[in-house]
DRENTORSE-813412 format. One record per residue (C-alpha): residue number from 1; residue in three letters; chain; x, y, z. Coordinates in Angstrom, 3 decimals. Each point is the difference from the previous one (the first is absolute). Layout:
<nodes>
+-----+-----+-------+----------+----------+----------+
:   n : res : chain :     east :    north :       up :
+-----+-----+-------+----------+----------+----------+
: NUM : ALA :     A :        X :        Y :        Z :
...
+-----+-----+-------+----------+----------+----------+
</nodes>
This chain:
<nodes>
+-----+-----+-------+----------+----------+----------+
:   n : res : chain :     east :    north :       up :
+-----+-----+-------+----------+----------+----------+
:   1 : MET :     A :    0.000 :    0.000 :    0.000 :
:   2 : GLY :     A :    1.035 :    3.660 :   -0.132 :
:   3 : SER :     A :    3.220 :    1.087 :    1.619 :
:   4 : GLN :     A :    0.007 :    2.344 :    2.954 :
:   5 : ALA :     A :    3.080 :    1.645 :   -1.530 :
:   6 : LEU :     A :   -2.016 :    1.622 :   -2.771 :
:   7 : PRO :     A :   -0.647 :    3.694 :    0.653 :
:   8 : PRO :     A :   -3.473 :    1.520 :   -0.316 :
:   9 : VAL :     A :   -1.145 :    0.013 :   -3.597 :
:  10 : THR :     A :    0.356 :    3.274 :   -1.892 :
:  11 : VAL :     A :    0.159 :    0.995 :   -3.625 :
:  12 : ALA :     A :    3.768 :    0.361 :    0.362 :
:  13 : GLU :     A :    0.261 :   -3.546 :    1.369 :
:  14 : LEU :     A :   -2.176 :   -1.436 :   -2.765 :
:  15 : VAL :     A :    2.100 :    1.718 :   -2.650 :
:  16 : GLY :     A :    3.452 :   -0.238 :    1.526 :
:  17 : ARG :     A :    0.008 :   -3.396 :    1.707 :
:  18 : TRP :     A :    1.026 :   -2.871 :   -2.264 :
:  19 : GLN :     A :    0.532 :   -3.709 :    0.495 :
:  20 : PHE :     A :    1.549 :   -2.608 :   -2.268 :
:  21 : ALA :     A :   -2.180 :   -2.812 :   -1.379 :
:  22 : PRO :     A :    2.204 :   -2.351 :   -2.048 :
:  23 : VAL :     A :   -2.827 :   -1.780 :   -1.825 :
:  24 : VAL :     A :   -1.719 :    3.231 :   -1.016 :
:  25 : THR :     A :    3.287 :    1.591 :   -1.032 :
:  26 : GLY :     A :    0.929 :   -3.015 :   -2.093 :
:  27 : PHE :     A :   -3.389 :   -0.046 :   -1.718 :
:  28 : VAL :     A :    0.123 :    3.728 :   -0.781 :
:  29 : VAL :     A :    3.579 :   -0.082 :   -1.285 :
:  30 : VAL :     A :   -0.595 :   -3.008 :   -2.244 :
:  31 : ALA :     A :   -3.374 :    1.217 :   -1.328 :
:  32 : GLY :     A :    1.220 :    3.552 :   -0.555 :
:  33 : GLY :     A :    3.270 :   -1.119 :   -1.580 :
:  34 : LEU :     A :   -1.668 :   -2.387 :   -2.428 :
:  35 : TYR :     A :   -2.596 :    2.598 :   -0.932 :
:  36 : LEU :     A :    2.608 :    2.692 :   -0.698 :
:  37 : TRP :     A :    2.066 :   -2.479 :   -2.004 :
:  38 : GLY :     A :   -3.052 :   -0.842 :   -2.093 :
:  39 : ALA :     A :   -0.904 :    3.662 :   -0.547 :
:  40 : LEU :     A :    3.547 :    0.804 :   -1.143 :
:  41 : ARG :     A :    0.040 :   -3.043 :   -2.267 :
:  42 : VAL :     A :   -3.209 :    1.129 :   -1.714 :
:  43 : ARG :     A :    1.473 :    3.490 :   -0.394 :
:  44 : ARG :     A :    3.118 :   -1.406 :   -1.679 :
:  45 : GLN :     A :   -1.911 :   -2.352 :   -2.275 :
:  46 : HIS :     A :   -2.781 :    2.450 :   -0.903 :
:  47 : PRO :     A :    1.347 :    3.550 :    0.347 :
:  48 : ALA :     A :   -2.979 :    1.362 :   -1.936 :
:  49 : ARG :     A :   -2.440 :   -1.620 :    2.465 :
:  50 : PRO :     A :    1.722 :   -0.202 :    3.385 :
:  51 : TRP :     A :   -1.657 :   -1.340 :    3.098 :
:  52 : PRO :     A :   -2.009 :    2.912 :    1.508 :
:  53 : LEU :     A :    1.822 :    1.798 :    2.787 :
:  54 : ALA :     A :   -3.289 :    0.642 :    1.802 :
:  55 : ARG :     A :   -0.696 :   -3.722 :    0.142 :
:  56 : THR :     A :    3.459 :   -0.641 :    1.428 :
:  57 : ALA :     A :   -0.452 :    2.760 :    2.573 :
:  58 : LEU :     A :   -3.343 :   -1.425 :    1.147 :
:  59 : PHE :     A :    1.410 :   -3.506 :    0.426 :
:  60 : LEU :     A :    2.966 :    1.287 :    1.988 :
:  61 : ALA :     A :   -2.389 :    2.113 :    2.074 :
:  62 : GLY :     A :   -1.917 :   -3.169 :    0.850 :
:  63 : LEU :     A :    3.213 :   -1.632 :    1.216 :
:  64 : ALA :     A :    0.794 :    3.140 :    2.003 :
:  65 : VAL :     A :   -3.402 :   -0.236 :    1.713 :
:  66 : VAL :     A :    0.795 :   -3.588 :    1.005 :
:  67 : VAL :     A :    3.279 :    1.169 :    1.544 :
:  68 : ILE :     A :   -1.682 :    2.887 :    1.820 :
:  69 : ALA :     A :   -2.766 :   -2.218 :    1.348 :
:  70 : THR :     A :    2.367 :   -2.608 :    1.417 :
:  71 : GLN :     A :    3.330 :    1.672 :    0.755 :
:  72 : SER :     A :   -0.783 :    3.608 :    0.918 :
:  73 : GLY :     A :   -1.472 :    1.113 :    3.310 :
:  74 : ILE :     A :   -3.309 :   -1.477 :   -1.153 :
:  75 : GLY :     A :    1.616 :   -3.423 :    0.065 :
:  76 : SER :     A :    1.740 :    0.696 :    3.300 :
:  77 : TYR :     A :   -3.266 :    0.706 :    1.833 :
:  78 : ASP :     A :   -2.185 :   -2.576 :   -1.768 :
:  79 : ASP :     A :    0.055 :   -2.398 :    2.973 :
:  80 : VAL :     A :   -0.410 :    2.785 :    2.577 :
:  81 : LEU :     A :   -2.871 :    2.097 :   -1.333 :
:  82 : PHE :     A :   -3.003 :   -1.594 :   -1.661 :
:  83 : TRP :     A :   -0.858 :    3.137 :   -1.977 :
:  84 : ASP :     A :    3.541 :    0.046 :   -1.402 :
:  85 : HIS :     A :   -0.471 :   -3.639 :   -0.935 :
:  86 : MET :     A :   -3.117 :    1.014 :   -1.941 :
:  87 : VAL :     A :    1.875 :    2.748 :   -1.834 :
:  88 : GLN :     A :    2.539 :   -2.607 :   -1.032 :
:  89 : HIS :     A :   -2.777 :   -2.279 :   -1.231 :
:  90 : LEU :     A :   -1.509 :    2.712 :   -2.184 :
:  91 : LEU :     A :    3.392 :    0.754 :   -1.546 :
:  92 : LEU :     A :    0.669 :   -3.656 :   -0.790 :
:  93 : LEU :     A :   -3.536 :   -0.813 :   -1.137 :
:  94 : MET :     A :   -1.270 :    3.134 :   -1.759 :
:  95 : VAL :     A :    2.951 :    2.228 :   -0.911 :
:  96 : ALA :     A :    2.948 :   -2.176 :   -1.019 :
:  97 : PRO :     A :   -1.936 :   -2.603 :   -2.074 :
:  98 : PRO :     A :   -1.669 :    2.452 :   -2.448 :
:  99 : LEU :     A :    3.350 :    1.733 :   -0.565 :
: 100 : LEU :     A :    1.688 :   -3.329 :   -0.707 :
: 101 : VAL :     A :   -2.855 :   -1.070 :   -2.283 :
: 102 : VAL :     A :    0.096 :    3.104 :   -2.211 :
: 103 : GLY :     A :    3.745 :   -0.535 :   -0.370 :
: 104 : GLN :     A :   -0.922 :   -3.068 :   -2.125 :
: 105 : PRO :     A :    2.892 :   -2.292 :    0.961 :
: 106 : GLY :     A :   -1.533 :   -2.887 :   -1.958 :
: 107 : THR :     A :   -0.115 :    2.015 :   -3.215 :
: 108 : LEU :     A :    3.576 :    1.146 :    0.583 :
: 109 : LEU :     A :    1.088 :   -3.616 :    0.403 :
: 110 : LEU :     A :   -1.536 :   -0.893 :   -3.360 :
: 111 : HIS :     A :    1.686 :    2.981 :   -1.654 :
: 112 : THR :     A :    3.464 :   -0.819 :    1.296 :
: 113 : SER :     A :    0.099 :   -3.796 :   -0.044 :
: 114 : ARG :     A :    0.911 :   -2.349 :   -2.813 :
: 115 : ASN :     A :   -0.861 :   -3.636 :   -0.529 :
: 116 : PRO :     A :   -0.342 :   -2.218 :    1.892 :
: 117 : VAL :     A :   -0.662 :    2.512 :    2.830 :
: 118 : HIS :     A :   -2.377 :    2.039 :   -2.164 :
: 119 : THR :     A :   -2.120 :   -3.036 :   -0.892 :
: 120 : TRP :     A :   -0.001 :   -1.175 :    3.602 :
: 121 : ALA :     A :   -1.073 :    3.424 :    1.271 :
: 122 : LYS :     A :   -2.793 :    0.264 :   -2.576 :
: 123 : LYS :     A :   -1.317 :   -3.458 :    0.893 :
: 124 : LEU :     A :    0.194 :    0.830 :    3.701 :
: 125 : LEU :     A :   -2.013 :    3.208 :   -0.364 :
: 126 : ARG :     A :   -2.668 :   -1.935 :   -1.920 :
: 127 : SER :     A :    0.110 :   -3.140 :    2.152 :
: 128 : ARG :     A :   -2.996 :   -1.322 :    1.878 :
: 129 : VAL :     A :    1.578 :    0.760 :    3.356 :
: 130 : VAL :     A :    0.654 :    3.659 :   -0.839 :
: 131 : THR :     A :   -3.418 :    0.249 :   -1.647 :
: 132 : LEU :     A :   -1.629 :   -1.190 :    3.222 :
: 133 : LEU :     A :    2.130 :    2.197 :    2.255 :
: 134 : THR :     A :   -0.739 :    3.097 :   -2.093 :
: 135 : TRP :     A :   -3.729 :   -0.738 :   -0.389 :
: 136 : PRO :     A :   -1.630 :    3.203 :    1.341 :
: 137 : PRO :     A :   -2.522 :   -1.760 :    2.310 :
: 138 : PHE :     A :    2.841 :   -2.044 :    1.494 :
: 139 : GLY :     A :    2.066 :    3.133 :    0.554 :
: 140 : PHE :     A :   -2.927 :    1.703 :    1.687 :
: 141 : ALA :     A :   -0.693 :   -3.017 :    2.242 :
: 142 : LEU :     A :    3.682 :   -0.223 :    0.951 :
: 143 : TYR :     A :    0.163 :    3.732 :    0.723 :
: 144 : ALA :     A :   -3.097 :   -0.071 :    2.201 :
: 145 : GLY :     A :    0.987 :   -3.236 :    1.721 :
: 146 : VAL :     A :    3.472 :    1.269 :    0.863 :
: 147 : ILE :     A :   -1.301 :    3.250 :    1.492 :
: 148 : VAL :     A :   -2.729 :   -1.621 :    2.079 :
: 149 : GLY :     A :    1.968 :   -3.124 :    0.927 :
: 150 : THR :     A :    3.079 :    1.848 :    1.242 :
: 151 : HIS :     A :   -1.758 :    2.784 :    1.911 :
: 152 : LEU :     A :   -3.182 :   -1.436 :    1.460 :
: 153 : THR :     A :    1.346 :   -3.336 :    1.281 :
: 154 : GLY :     A :    2.499 :   -1.164 :    2.591 :
: 155 : PHE :     A :    2.619 :   -0.208 :   -2.741 :
: 156 : MET :     A :    0.999 :    3.577 :    0.841 :
: 157 : ASN :     A :    1.261 :   -1.149 :    3.422 :
: 158 : LEU :     A :    2.406 :   -2.366 :   -1.715 :
: 159 : VAL :     A :    1.120 :    2.715 :   -2.413 :
: 160 : LEU :     A :    0.737 :    2.436 :    2.829 :
: 161 : SER :     A :    1.967 :   -2.633 :    1.918 :
: 162 : ASP :     A :    2.053 :   -1.761 :   -2.691 :
: 163 : GLN :     A :    2.366 :    1.767 :   -2.388 :
: 164 : THR :     A :   -0.038 :   -2.857 :   -2.538 :
: 165 : VAL :     A :   -3.789 :   -0.055 :   -0.180 :
: 166 : ARG :     A :    0.003 :    3.790 :   -0.309 :
: 167 : GLY :     A :    2.346 :   -0.203 :   -2.979 :
: 168 : ALA :     A :   -2.183 :   -2.658 :   -1.634 :
: 169 : GLU :     A :   -3.046 :    2.200 :    0.536 :
: 170 : GLN :     A :    1.749 :    2.931 :   -1.691 :
: 171 : ALA :     A :    0.790 :   -2.168 :   -3.015 :
: 172 : LEU :     A :   -3.622 :   -1.206 :   -0.059 :
: 173 : PHE :     A :   -1.259 :    3.584 :   -0.121 :
: 174 : LEU :     A :    2.313 :    0.844 :   -2.887 :
: 175 : VAL :     A :   -0.983 :   -3.083 :   -2.013 :
: 176 : ALA :     A :   -3.729 :    0.377 :    0.682 :
: 177 : GLY :     A :    0.081 :    3.659 :   -0.984 :
: 178 : TYR :     A :    1.943 :   -0.755 :   -3.174 :
: 179 : LEU :     A :   -2.402 :   -2.730 :   -1.134 :
: 180 : PHE :     A :   -3.022 :    2.170 :    0.777 :
: 181 : PHE :     A :    1.205 :    3.108 :   -1.829 :
: 182 : LEU :     A :    1.705 :   -1.775 :   -2.932 :
: 183 : PRO :     A :   -3.097 :   -0.421 :   -2.243 :
: 184 : LEU :     A :   -1.498 :    3.289 :    1.212 :
: 185 : VAL :     A :    2.814 :    2.519 :   -0.530 :
: 186 : GLY :     A :    2.544 :   -2.024 :   -1.986 :
: 187 : GLU :     A :    0.527 :   -0.632 :   -3.684 :
: 188 : GLU :     A :    1.972 :   -3.218 :    0.212 :
: 189 : PRO :     A :   -0.469 :   -2.718 :   -2.678 :
: 190 : ILE :     A :   -2.121 :   -2.216 :    2.233 :
: 191 : ARG :     A :   -3.173 :   -1.838 :   -0.920 :
: 192 : TRP :     A :   -2.448 :    2.517 :    1.467 :
: 193 : ARG :     A :   -1.085 :    3.212 :   -1.727 :
: 194 : ILE :     A :   -2.877 :    1.586 :    1.880 :
: 195 : SER :     A :   -1.798 :    3.213 :   -0.841 :
: 196 : TYR :     A :    0.619 :    3.226 :    1.855 :
: 197 : PRO :     A :   -3.488 :    0.041 :    1.564 :
: 198 : SER :     A :    0.635 :   -3.500 :    1.346 :
: 199 : ARG :     A :    3.332 :    1.114 :    1.424 :
: 200 : ILE :     A :   -1.576 :    2.927 :    1.806 :
: 201 : PHE :     A :   -2.808 :   -2.247 :    1.233 :
: 202 : LEU :     A :    2.433 :   -2.493 :    1.560 :
: 203 : LEU :     A :    1.962 :    2.805 :    1.627 :
: 204 : PHE :     A :   -3.258 :    1.386 :    1.345 :
: 205 : LEU :     A :   -0.913 :   -3.421 :    1.438 :
: 206 : ALA :     A :    3.349 :   -0.182 :    1.779 :
: 207 : MET :     A :   -0.482 :    3.328 :    1.767 :
: 208 : PRO :     A :   -2.577 :   -1.304 :    2.555 :
: 209 : VAL :     A :    2.445 :   -2.737 :    1.027 :
: 210 : ASP :     A :    2.399 :    2.602 :    1.374 :
: 211 : ALA :     A :   -2.869 :    1.980 :    1.527 :
: 212 : PHE :     A :   -1.544 :   -3.056 :    1.671 :
: 213 : THR :     A :    3.332 :   -1.085 :    1.466 :
: 214 : GLY :     A :    0.770 :    3.491 :    1.233 :
: 215 : LEU :     A :   -3.454 :    0.430 :    1.549 :
: 216 : ALA :     A :    0.201 :   -3.407 :    1.683 :
: 217 : LEU :     A :    3.337 :    0.886 :    1.581 :
: 218 : GLY :     A :   -1.172 :    3.486 :    0.936 :
: 219 : SER :     A :   -3.066 :   -1.351 :    1.799 :
: 220 : GLU :     A :    1.860 :   -2.528 :    2.173 :
: 221 : GLY :     A :   -0.985 :    0.279 :    3.656 :
: 222 : GLY :     A :    3.116 :   -1.768 :    1.271 :
: 223 : ASN :     A :    3.509 :   -0.746 :   -1.202 :
: 224 : PRO :     A :   -0.406 :   -2.783 :   -2.611 :
: 225 : PHE :     A :    3.750 :   -0.633 :   -0.208 :
: 226 : PRO :     A :    1.602 :   -0.919 :    3.345 :
: 227 : ALA :     A :    3.435 :    0.088 :   -1.636 :
: 228 : LEU :     A :   -0.317 :    3.803 :   -0.167 :
: 229 : ALA :     A :    0.118 :    0.217 :    3.799 :
: 230 : ARG :     A :    3.222 :   -2.006 :    0.409 :
: 231 : GLY :     A :    3.191 :    2.043 :    0.258 :
: 232 : ARG :     A :   -1.830 :    3.180 :   -0.936 :
: 233 : PRO :     A :    2.003 :    3.251 :    0.467 :
: 234 : ALA :     A :   -1.326 :    2.403 :    2.627 :
: 235 : TRP :     A :   -0.348 :    2.803 :   -2.553 :
: 236 : ALA :     A :   -2.274 :   -2.045 :   -2.310 :
: 237 : PRO :     A :   -3.790 :    0.453 :    0.087 :
: 238 : SER :     A :   -2.106 :   -2.657 :    1.615 :
: 239 : PRO :     A :   -0.466 :   -3.164 :   -2.085 :
: 240 : LEU :     A :   -3.686 :    0.743 :   -0.537 :
: 241 : SER :     A :    0.659 :    3.583 :   -1.107 :
: 242 : ASP :     A :    2.736 :   -1.295 :   -2.277 :
: 243 : VAL :     A :   -2.432 :   -2.443 :   -1.626 :
: 244 : HIS :     A :   -2.586 :    2.743 :   -0.451 :
: 245 : ILE :     A :    2.570 :    2.265 :   -1.694 :
: 246 : GLY :     A :    1.085 :   -2.896 :   -2.194 :
: 247 : GLY :     A :   -3.608 :   -0.586 :   -1.023 :
: 248 : ALA :     A :   -0.315 :    3.656 :   -1.016 :
: 249 : VAL :     A :    3.211 :   -0.295 :   -2.037 :
: 250 : MET :     A :   -1.374 :   -3.023 :   -1.840 :
: 251 : TRP :     A :   -3.415 :    1.573 :   -0.576 :
: 252 : VAL :     A :    1.035 :    3.495 :   -1.084 :
: 253 : GLY :     A :    3.360 :   -0.854 :   -1.542 :
: 254 : GLY :     A :   -1.259 :   -3.083 :   -1.824 :
: 255 : ALA :     A :   -3.006 :    1.825 :   -1.432 :
: 256 : GLY :     A :    2.147 :    2.946 :   -1.079 :
: 257 : LEU :     A :    2.594 :   -2.169 :   -1.718 :
: 258 : MET :     A :   -2.641 :   -2.099 :   -1.763 :
: 259 : PHE :     A :   -1.745 :    3.150 :   -1.188 :
: 260 : ALA :     A :    3.323 :    1.276 :   -1.385 :
: 261 : VAL :     A :    0.461 :   -3.235 :   -1.945 :
: 262 : MET :     A :   -3.568 :    0.231 :   -1.301 :
: 263 : MET :     A :    0.625 :    3.551 :   -1.234 :
: 264 : THR :     A :    3.206 :   -1.123 :   -1.696 :
: 265 : VAL :     A :   -1.895 :   -2.741 :   -1.845 :
: 266 : PHE :     A :   -2.744 :    2.462 :   -0.910 :
: 267 : PHE :     A :    2.483 :    2.474 :   -1.501 :
: 268 : SER :     A :    1.641 :   -2.834 :   -1.933 :
: 269 : TRP :     A :   -3.433 :   -0.901 :   -1.341 :
: 270 : SER :     A :   -0.510 :    3.633 :   -1.038 :
: 271 : ARG :     A :    3.310 :    0.019 :   -1.878 :
: 272 : VAL :     A :   -0.953 :   -3.178 :   -1.849 :
: 273 : ALA :     A :   -3.384 :    1.494 :   -0.899 :
: 274 : ARG :     A :    1.670 :    3.130 :   -1.392 :
: 275 : ALA :     A :    2.443 :   -2.130 :   -1.956 :
: 276 : ASP :     A :   -3.012 :   -1.771 :   -1.552 :
: 277 : GLY :     A :   -1.275 :    3.300 :   -1.342 :
: 278 : GLY :     A :   -1.900 :    1.067 :    3.085 :
: 279 : LEU :     A :   -2.406 :   -2.939 :   -0.121 :
: 280 : GLY :     A :   -1.112 :   -1.504 :    3.275 :
: 281 : TRP :     A :    0.554 :   -3.696 :    0.551 :
: 282 : LEU :     A :   -3.692 :   -0.765 :   -0.523 :
: 283 : GLU :     A :   -0.053 :    1.788 :   -3.351 :
: 284 : THR :     A :    3.264 :   -1.634 :   -1.040 :
: 285 : ALA :     A :   -1.387 :   -3.444 :    0.862 :
: 286 : ARG :     A :   -3.300 :    0.757 :   -1.783 :
: 287 : ARG :     A :    1.719 :    0.996 :   -3.215 :
: 288 : ALA :     A :    2.359 :   -2.963 :    0.106 :
: 289 : ASN :     A :   -2.839 :   -2.463 :    0.564 :
: 290 : PHE :     A :   -2.138 :    1.591 :   -2.686 :
: 291 : ALA :     A :    2.841 :   -0.078 :   -2.521 :
: 292 : ALA :     A :    0.539 :   -3.683 :    0.762 :
: 293 : LEU :     A :   -3.719 :   -0.752 :   -0.376 :
: 294 : VAL :     A :   -0.398 :    1.831 :   -3.294 :
: 295 : GLY :     A :    3.298 :   -1.321 :   -1.319 :
: 296 : SER :     A :   -1.013 :   -3.583 :    0.700 :
: 297 : HIS :     A :   -2.996 :    0.440 :   -2.360 :
: 298 : GLN :     A :    1.788 :    2.128 :   -2.594 :
: 299 : PRO :     A :    0.566 :   -1.695 :   -3.372 :
: 300 : ALA :     A :    3.591 :   -0.201 :   -1.098 :
: 301 : SER :     A :    1.202 :    2.203 :   -2.819 :
: 302 : PRO :     A :    1.728 :   -1.511 :   -3.040 :
: 303 : GLY :     A :    3.301 :    0.717 :    1.697 :
: 304 : GLY :     A :   -1.114 :   -1.902 :    3.059 :
: 305 : ASP :     A :   -0.372 :    3.066 :    2.262 :
: 306 : ALA :     A :   -3.191 :    0.990 :    1.731 :
: 307 : SER :     A :   -1.560 :    3.218 :   -1.180 :
: 308 : LEU :     A :   -0.043 :    1.405 :    3.516 :
: 309 : GLY :     A :    3.449 :    1.309 :    0.831 :
: 310 : ALA :     A :   -0.348 :   -0.490 :    3.746 :
: 311 : ALA :     A :   -1.005 :   -3.616 :   -0.390 :
: 312 : SER :     A :    2.762 :   -0.817 :   -2.438 :
: 313 : GLY :     A :    2.766 :    1.522 :    2.068 :
: 314 : GLY :     A :    1.007 :    2.425 :   -2.735 :
: 315 : GLU :     A :    2.141 :    3.063 :    0.500 :
: 316 : ASP :     A :   -2.930 :    2.218 :    0.923 :
: 317 : GLU :     A :   -1.510 :   -1.774 :    2.997 :
: 318 : SER :     A :   -2.145 :    2.903 :    1.150 :
: 319 : VAL :     A :   -3.685 :   -0.143 :   -0.834 :
: 320 : ASP :     A :   -2.136 :    3.096 :    0.480 :
: 321 : ASP :     A :   -3.726 :   -0.033 :    0.789 :
: 322 : ASP :     A :   -1.065 :    0.529 :   -3.646 :
: 323 : GLU :     A :    1.975 :   -3.031 :   -1.080 :
: 324 : HIS :     A :   -1.473 :   -1.981 :    2.871 :
: 325 : LEU :     A :   -3.509 :    0.985 :   -1.075 :
: 326 : ALA :     A :    0.622 :   -0.887 :   -3.648 :
: 327 : ALA :     A :    1.572 :   -3.324 :    0.943 :
: 328 : TYR :     A :   -2.820 :   -0.753 :    2.399 :
: 329 : ASN :     A :   -2.650 :    0.742 :   -2.641 :
: 330 : GLU :     A :    1.807 :   -2.244 :   -2.462 :
: 331 : PHE :     A :    0.210 :   -2.675 :    2.649 :
: 332 : LEU :     A :   -3.764 :    0.165 :    0.609 :
: 333 : ALA :     A :   -0.697 :   -0.051 :   -3.738 :
: 334 : ARG :     A :    2.030 :   -3.194 :   -0.421 :
: 335 : LEU :     A :   -1.850 :   -1.627 :    2.883 :
: 336 : ASN :     A :   -3.322 :    1.006 :   -1.613 :
: 337 : ARG :     A :    1.033 :   -1.452 :   -3.389 :
: 338 : GLN :     A :    1.039 :   -3.254 :    1.683 :
: 339 : HIS :     A :   -3.344 :   -0.140 :    1.800 :
: 340 : ASP :     A :   -1.968 :    0.554 :   -3.244 :
: 341 : ARG :     A :    1.743 :   -2.934 :   -1.609 :
+-----+-----+-------+----------+----------+----------+
</nodes>
């Protein structure tokens, strides 16, 4: 449990106090080194289309968040103050994973590798195991289960008492967050491609999980975690007050971070809509489905191409409303002629 030698927590202590975590340091150094090597390799091989610097910066920022959460003052006080423990959880579950996801390490691996590694990586990203792990409902269930299972059960007593279990829990948060956010904010070459409304909907569903957990902790009438009372520094708040503060951190902080991710996805959706000529996703889907329907009934021209450019995949794939109306009238006329026969 927490050491009596730790001074009262302050902003200066959280920022200036650091501890060494060999496993975390090794992971960050290896992941960051391989990523930078891959980015430089792409830049050398394709100088006209280098790996985006912004993507590299976001991935490295995600690794930096992992270091801050585990080795800064936040990591030093994580077994002393429950609310600090909750701050660490939010960083590992809701801040670092989205940053790592948008860095697209899987895509970078495909860009830099050669056979047989390239073939192996492509098969892995499309394998049944990865397909299951990145299935959005599975990611949501894992995300919700991890939050509820680690905060509203006796498991937290074990986490606060055992350094090894605490490290495993930190890794679990990082993995669960990565799998949850991967199909929602990422563009990796995985099996799942879900629409932007569906992404926002799943993010919206996840928000009550944080709120419910935070409210449950904030409404506790007694200390639910006896491990908080063992070896507690005299300057620390009472265990029950600590739990209540931690619940507020989870409720307010979790909702705020999830809302920020939702807004990021929404703005990405807006950019895609503008890139499609300002059409909303419903209008884009309507036109695509209509073009496919009309094209499937369009007689082939002598050259083998359909008369409707959008259905044939010609150079001009845009179809305005007048062309839609003319094609639709022709479509109805053909159906009428077939009926008369």
